[in-house]
C-alpha positions as CSV (number, residue, x, y, z in Angstrom):
1,M,13.8,-14.2,69.1
2,I,13.0,-17.5,71.0
3,K,13.9,-18.8,67.5
4,R,17.4,-17.6,67.4
5,E,18.1,-18.1,71.7
6,L,16.5,-21.5,71.9
7,P,18.8,-23.1,69.1
8,V,21.8,-21.1,70.6
9,F,20.8,-22.2,74.3
10,I,20.8,-25.8,73.2
11,V,24.9,-25.8,71.6
12,V,25.9,-23.6,75.2
13,G,24.2,-26.6,76.9
14,I,25.6,-29.2,74.9
15,I,28.8,-27.9,75.7
16,T,27.9,-27.2,79.1
17,V,26.8,-30.9,79.7
18,A,29.9,-31.6,78.1
19,I,32.4,-30.0,80.9
20,D,29.8,-30.9,83.3
21,F,30.1,-34.9,82.5
22,V,33.6,-34.9,82.1
23,C,34.1,-33.1,85.3
24,Y,31.8,-35.8,87.1
25,V,32.9,-38.9,85.3
26,S,36.6,-38.2,86.3
27,L,35.4,-37.1,90.1
28,V,34.2,-40.7,90.3
29,W,36.1,-42.4,88.4
30,I,38.9,-41.2,90.9
31,G,36.6,-41.8,93.9
32,V,34.6,-38.8,95.0
33,G,31.4,-39.7,96.3
34,V,28.7,-39.6,93.7
35,A,26.7,-36.7,95.2
36,L,29.5,-34.1,95.3
37,A,31.2,-35.0,92.2
38,K,28.0,-34.5,90.7
39,A,28.1,-30.9,92.2
40,L,31.3,-30.4,91.3
41,G,30.7,-30.9,87.9
42,F,27.7,-28.7,87.8
43,V,29.7,-26.1,89.3
44,A,32.0,-26.3,86.6
45,G,29.7,-26.0,83.6
46,T,27.6,-23.1,85.4
47,V,30.7,-21.1,85.3
48,F,30.6,-21.6,81.5
49,A,27.4,-21.4,80.8
50,Y,27.0,-18.1,82.6
51,F,29.1,-16.0,80.2
52,A,28.5,-18.2,77.7
53,N,24.6,-17.6,77.8
54,R,24.9,-13.7,79.4
55,F,27.5,-12.7,75.7
56,W,26.0,-15.5,73.3
57,T,22.7,-16.7,73.6
58,F,20.7,-14.0,75.0
59,G,23.4,-11.0,73.7
60,H,23.7,-9.1,77.2
61,K,27.4,-7.3,76.7
62,D,26.5,-5.3,79.8
63,V,25.8,-7.2,83.3
64,A,22.0,-6.1,83.5
65,A,21.2,-5.0,87.2
66,G,20.8,-7.8,89.4
67,S,21.1,-10.4,86.5
68,V,24.1,-12.0,88.5
69,P,22.5,-12.2,91.7
70,R,18.9,-13.6,89.8
71,F,21.4,-15.8,87.9
72,A,23.3,-17.3,91.5
73,M,19.8,-18.1,92.8
74,L,18.5,-19.6,89.7
75,Y,21.6,-22.5,89.2
76,A,21.7,-22.8,93.2
77,G,18.1,-23.8,93.2
78,T,18.9,-26.1,89.8
79,A,21.9,-27.3,91.3
80,V,19.7,-28.9,94.3
81,T,17.3,-29.9,91.7
82,N,20.3,-31.8,89.9
83,V,21.8,-33.5,92.4
84,V,18.3,-34.6,93.9
85,V,17.3,-36.1,90.6
86,N,20.6,-37.5,90.4
87,S,20.9,-39.5,93.3
88,G,16.7,-40.3,92.9
89,V,17.6,-42.0,89.6
90,L,20.3,-43.7,91.5
91,K,17.9,-45.4,93.8
92,V,15.3,-46.7,91.8
93,L,18.1,-48.3,89.2
94,P,20.4,-51.0,90.5
95,Y,24.0,-49.0,90.5
96,S,25.7,-49.5,87.7
97,S,27.6,-47.5,85.0
98,V,24.7,-47.4,83.4
99,A,22.1,-46.2,86.5
100,V,25.5,-43.5,86.6
101,V,24.8,-42.4,83.0
102,C,21.0,-42.6,83.3
103,G,20.7,-40.4,86.4
104,F,23.5,-37.8,84.8
105,V,21.2,-37.8,81.7
106,F,17.8,-37.3,83.2
107,A,19.1,-34.7,85.9
108,T,20.5,-32.6,82.9
109,G,17.7,-32.7,80.6
110,V,15.4,-31.5,84.2
111,S,17.7,-28.4,85.1
112,A,18.4,-27.5,81.8
113,S,14.7,-26.7,81.2
114,L,14.6,-24.8,84.3
115,N,17.8,-22.8,83.2
116,F,16.4,-22.1,79.6
117,L,13.0,-20.6,81.5
118,G,15.1,-19.0,84.5
119,M,17.3,-17.5,82.2
120,K,14.4,-16.2,79.5
121,F,12.3,-15.1,82.0
122,F,13.9,-14.4,85.3
123,V,17.5,-13.7,84.4
124,Y,17.6,-11.8,81.3
125,R,14.7,-10.5,81.5
């Protein structure tokens, strides 16, 4: 089962990251603070990710009992992780557009890994 789920999760993740990234960069570009822009981009991607992973990756047509609050808890935790990791990278690297992208990529990798494990073993168990 994981052989099918992981590639589908990766495709959903790429689309989710694209949504997150476009929102994040757009918000930073118009002057929104980096942490708030990162959080809002993450939330936009999260809404897409819930439905795409529920229906496509893990094949749940009906809402499994408790999956919505478990998903919300998982994503709340990984959202905090995402913002903290992004901010940490920006504290370590001199601030530049390259640093912003590096922070985004690293934070996304950490949170995506945690999200897959959380959805597989906690949300859609």
